[in-house]
C-alpha positions, 0 to 999 in steps of 0.5 A: 475492479473500478473502485480499486483502479479509481480510488486514490487512498486506502486506510492502512493498519499496521501493528506497532512494536507494543501491539497498538494499531497504527492506522493511516490513509495512504495512496495505493495502486492495485496491479497484478492482483496486489495492492502496491503502496509507496512510502518512506523507508524510515516512517512508522508504518515501514518500521512496523512492517519490518517487524510484522508484515501482516496488514489490513487495508480498507477503501475509504467508503464505509457504505460500500466496504472493501476490506482485506488482510494481507502480507507485505513484501518490501521493495527497498529501492530501484529497480522496482517492478516495472508494472507497479512503477507504471501504475503509480505514474499513470494514477498519480504522476509519481515517479517512484524510481527517483529514489528520494521524495520531498514528502517521504524521504527514501522511497520504498514500495510495498507489495501487499499480497491479499491473504483474505478478502473480508468485504468486497473483492477484486471485482469491486 
């Protein structure tokens, strides 16, 4: 569980409307056996998961891979789940409840339920 708590970024893969993958690194927290991602409501990745909520995630270290397939539930605005809010504040000092962010615009939280651990696992 140390890496899931300590690492800051996860590689996130969503699927564009035309079927092409969209791969990007992004901050995450792992709380309540779920990955949580905070991002903008209008960005490409959020647009993609509105059409197709299936994603893949991978921690950055290719020598000790952790890879999962998951399904996203979008939380479109405050109130957000308190545990996820606290996890983002603790790990990044980021208050996701403020609604707007200079970098991402209107903040949405993604709750990613793990469908399958492909490599690694929750004890990583």
